[in-house]
N, C-alpha and C positions, 0 to 999 in steps of 0.2 A: 172590262175586268172579268176574269174567268171565275166561275163558281163550280164547285165540285158537287155532283149528285151523289150523295152518300147512300150507297146500297148496303145491304147487310154484309156482303162479302168484303166490301171496301172498309167498312167500319171494323170488322174483325181483324183485317190486315193492319189497319192503322193502330188499333188498340194494343196489338202485340208489341209495339215499339216501346211501351211504357210499363213501369213496374207498379205505379199507384194511380188511383183515380185523380188525385191532385195533380200529378205530373201530366196526365192525359188532358185534363181540363186546362192547365196552364199553357201547354205547348200546342194544342190544337182544339181551341174552344168550339170551333165550327163542327168538327166531327163529334165532340163530346155532346154538344147540344142536340145534334141530329140523333144520336143514340138515345138520349133521354126522351126526345120527342117521339121516337118510334117505339119506346118502351122496352128497349133491348139492352139498356146500359149494364144490367147485372150479368147478362150473358157474355157480352163482349169484354167485360172486365173480370171474368171469373178466375183468370190466371194471376190476378194482381194481389199484392200484399194488402191485407185489410188495414184501413186507416186507424181503427180503434182496436187494439189488441189487448187482451187481458194478461198483463205481465205479473207472474209470481216473483217473489224475491229471488228464488233460485234461477229463474229464467233471466232476470236482470243481471245477475252476477255472471252467468254464462255468456250473455251478449256482450258485457263490458270487456271480457277477456279477449275479444276479437280485435281490440283497439289499443294503440300504444300511447294515446293522449286523449284528454277530455274533449278537445276540439274535434278530433277524428271521430270520437264516439258520438258527439252531438250531430256532426254532419252525416255520419253513416247510418245512424239509427236514432233519429230524433225522438221517436215515440218512446223508446226505452229510456233514453236520456231524461226526458221530461218526467216519466213515471218515477225514475230513481230520485230526481230532485224533489218531487212532491212528497215522497216517503222519507226524505232526508237520508237516503242510502248512498248518495253519490260519492262521498268521500270514502265510505267503507268499501264499495265495489271497485273503486279506481285506484287502490293503493299500489298496484303494480305499474301504473302509468308514469311516464316521464312528466316531471313538473316543468312545463314550458314557460311559466310565469315567475319571475324573480320576486323575492320578498322585499317589498319596498319599505325600507326604514325611512325615518324623517331625514336622516343625513343623505341617503341615496336620492331621495326626491329632490332635495335642495340642490344637490350636485347636478342632477339631470335638468332641472328647471333653469339653471344658470346658463345652459347652452342656447337658450331661445330668447328672442326679442319680444314676442307677443304670445298671449295665451292661446290664440288659434294655432300658431306654429307649434307650440308645446303639445297641444291636444292632438294635432294631426301627426306629429312625429313620434310621440310616445303616449298613446292613449292609456296604457296601464299605469304609468307614473302619474299622469294627470288625474285619473280616477282615484288613485290611492290618496293623492293630495286632497281631493275634494271630500272623500269619505272621512279623512282625518280632521277636516276643518282647517287646513293650513294652506289652501290653494292661494288665497289672496296674499298671504304672508310670503310664500316662496316665489310669487310672481311680482313682488313689489318693484323690481328693477325693470319690468317690462313696460312697453308702450301700451296704453289702454286705447285700442283702436275704436272703441265705441264712444268714449267721452273726450279724449284729448283733442280731437279735430272739431273745431267749431265751423260754422258756415263761412265765417270771414277768413279763417285759416285755410280752408279748402279753396276758396276763391283766390286768395293770395298765392297759394301754391300753384294753382292751375295757370296763373298769369305768367309763370316762369317758362312755359312751354308753348311752342308754336303749332304742335300737332298732338292728337290724342295718342298716337303711337309712341311718341317721345315721352309724354306724360305717364302712360301706363308702364313703360319699361323702366322708369327711374324712380317714381314715387308711389308709395302705397296709398297715398291720398286718392288716387284714381279709383281704387276698389271701394274705398269708403264712400266716395261720391256716387259711384254706381249703385251701391246698396241702398243709399238714401234717396235715389231717384232724382238727383240734381246734376247729373253729369252734363246733360245738354245745356243747362243753364250756365254752369261755370266754364264750359268749353266753347261758349258762343263766339269768342274772339279768334278761335283756331281755324286754320284752313281745313276744308273738308276734301279729303281725297277718296275717290272710289277706285280701289285697286283691283285689277284683274289678277286674282291669285293663281299662280302656277303651283304645281305639286311641290317644286323645290322651295318656293317662298313659304308655303304652308309648313313644310317640315322645319325650315329654319325658324319660323315664328314659334312653333310648338316647343322647340328646345328651350325657350325662355321660361317655361312654366313647369311646376312640379306636379300639378294635378289638373284634371279636366275642368274642374269648376273654376280654377284660376284662369285657365286658358279661355274658357267661355266668357268669363266676366271681363277680363282685361283685353281680349282681342276677339270680340264677337264675330267680326266679319271673316277673319281667317278661320275661326271655328265653324261657322256656317258653310264656308267654301269647302272645308274638309268633309263635312257631312254630305254636301251635294256631290262631291267627287268620290264618295265612298272610301276615303282614305283616313277617316278619323281614327280608327283603331291602330293603324300603322303609325300615324303621326304621333299618337299618344302612347306608343308602346313603352316609352321610358318612364312614364308617369306613375305616381302612387295612386291607388284607388282610395278616395277619401270620403267618409261619411260625416255629415255634420252631427255633433252631439248636442241634443236639445235638452235643456233643463226644463223643469215644469213651469218656471216663471216665463221662460222664452216661448214655450208653447202657448201659454195663456195670452201673452202679448201678440203672438202671431195670429191666433184665432180671432182676436178683436178686429183684425183688418177685413174680415169677411162677414157677410150677412147670412149665408147658409152653409150647411155642412158640405153640400155638394161642391160649392165653390172652394172651400178650404181643402177638400180632398183632391180636387183637380189641380190646384195651384201650389200646394205646399206639402213637403214630406212630413211636416209636423203632425198632420192628421193621423198617419199610420203609427207614429210614436205614441200619440195620445191614446189611440185605441188600444195599443199593447199594454200601456200602463194603467188602463182603466179610468182615465180622467177625461175621456171625450165628452161625456155629458156635462161635466163641470165647466170645461173651457168653452163649450158651445151653448151655455145656458142663455146667452143674449140673443141667440139666433132664432130666426123664424122656423117653427117646427112644421115639417111636412111628413105626413104619415108614410112610413116605409111600405112599399109593395114588393112582395117576392114574385117577380115577374116570371111567368112561364110562357113558352111559345103560344099556348092557347089563349092566355090572357092578353098577350101582345097583339094577337090577331084580332081579338074583340075590340081592343083599344083603337087599332088602326082604322077600323070601320067607321069611327066617329068623324073622320076627317076627309076632306075632298082633295087635298094635295099633300105631298110629302112635306112641303114647307110648313103647312098648317100643323101637321103632326109634330114636326121638330120644334116649332115655336110654343105650342100649347102643352106638350108633355115631353119635355126633353129627356126625362129619366127613362120613359118607356122607349123612346126613339133610340137612345144609346144602348139600352138593354137589347133591343131588337138587332142592332148592329153587332153587339157582343155575341149574341146567340147565333149569328149568321143567318137570320130569317128575315132581315129587313126587306129584301127584294120580294120574297114570297108573300109577306103579309100586306105589302103595298102594291101588289100586282094589279089590283082593281083600279089603281090610280094612273097606271102607265098609259092607258089608251088616250087620256086627255092630252098627252104631249105630242100627238101626231101633227098638231098644228104648229109645234115648236114656238110657243108664245114669247119666250125670251123676255120676260117682263120683270125679272128680279136682278137687282145689283147685289153682288157680294164683295166682301173685303175680308181677307183672312191673313193672320200673322204666321210667317214661316219661321224665321230665326233672326235674332239681333234686330237690325233695322229693315229687314226684308219683308215685304207684303205683296199679296197677289190680289188684283182686282179683276172682275169679270162679270158677265151676265149669263143667266141661265133661265130655266123655266120654273115657274111657281110649282109645277107638278113634280119636278124632279128634286125639289128640296136641296139638300147639301151634297147630292150624289156627284155633281160636277166638281165640287171642291175636293172631295176625297179622291176622285179619279186623277185629277191633276197633281195633287199633293203626293200621291203614290209615285207618279212618273218623275216628279222632281226630287223625291227622297226626303220630304218634310212630313212632320206631324202637324196638321193645321190646327190653329186656334181661331175660331170664327169671331170676327169683330162685328160685322154687319151682314145681314141677310134680309133684304128689304124689297117688297114688291112696289115698284114705282111706275109700272105701266110700260108697255113696249117702246113707245116713243122716247120717254124720259130715260129709260134704262141705257139706251145707246148713247144718248147725249151726255149723261152723267159719267159713263165709262170713259168716253173720249176726254172729258175734262180732267178726270182723275189721272189718266195716263200721261197728262202733260206735267204732272207733279213729280218731284223727285228725280232719280236717275235710274235708267233701265239696268236690269241685271242680265249678265250674259252667261249662258250655259255652254258647256263643251258641245253637247248635241241638242238640237232643237226638238221639241215635242209639242203637241197641241196645248196652247196656253202659255208656252215658255216666254213669249214676248210681252206678257202682261205683268211680269214681276218687277217691282220697283224698290229702290233704296229710299225710304222715307225718313225725314227728320220728324221731330215731334210736331212741328208746324205743318208739315206736309200731311201727316196723319190726321191731325185735327181738321184740316181743310177737307180732306177726303171724306171724313165722317160727316161733316157739315153738308157737303154736296149731296150725299146719299139721303140725309135727313130732310133737307129743304129744297134740293134741286138747283141751288145756286150758292 
């Protein structure tokens, strides 16, 4: 993996591409971190628009005149838009703008709701009408004719429905019970009677499969193998070009219920979009009150370097202070602050077995050195086009590592790539049984 040596000249050149510090930090966090670390962030960002501008009422009115709609105003000048909202001037300074949102009367809401079979379909297709119904307190009333996807399907009904089909592909394309089962985590259980087919997806097959779905989330949920194949082949955007971009609407009750699934805030943030919504609504502390509290550290490159000195290997660093480790990777200084650990790897100990999740039922197994931590994982994941989720990273000793890897590679079905690369032969399609067996092998050695 190539790393850029950020000189003053390179940082100046890179910073000129962006209009705000936020944009700079988001699009090139490595360069941004380097500029902060070198103490030149204000110099390289001197041409940028200040994040916090003091807006007078006259300035807000002048700024609003540049835009034809409120949504354009919000996207083009979010600072002014927010300031106008706080001062309750937004309607006053936007009188010249087009009204892109219809006035939803109860009659119009009922008429719109009658077009849909489920609340989720209603919400996805016309969020404005859905929100208007919710605000008026008539949502349940106008949706009485709809299927309640959360409560109408019992476990027995789902099992009975699944038995009508001989393959998951047939099940997913005909019945919405497939999506309900997938969301409840019982898909493997109710589909155990079905034949398992491992398809070598071609581009044409992926495009044909994608046409069955209206959104990426539906595509990923209902046909995870085709979705994963599209990601590997870097044709996902093309295959999904016809789809709507859909965001889940979280109610406060749903957020609270979602938060109960996790033990720490970090876990909630990593695994669910509910975290960001809770943070924006100011209810994060409330929904996370049951969680174990960990004192938040504002990591800087200097603090990270001091923290790294406490450990003898990168794997130790990763296991004992994951927050610092992830922060170091985000700042782009991980290799620099763990440089003192690298010399240990000249003997290539290869004493750690790892297992990580790629997509759908796809997993990668392998062995690496204790001293390199998760570096091998991220190198291979980048080549394969995946964002890895580490399942196991365990030091089992050099002899056992090779033995356990060999046993795990006998499980599941191998995954084929169009072009081979280091580590490509160690990807597998795992059923839940295969996965549990692999984890047990790493934990116990047999």
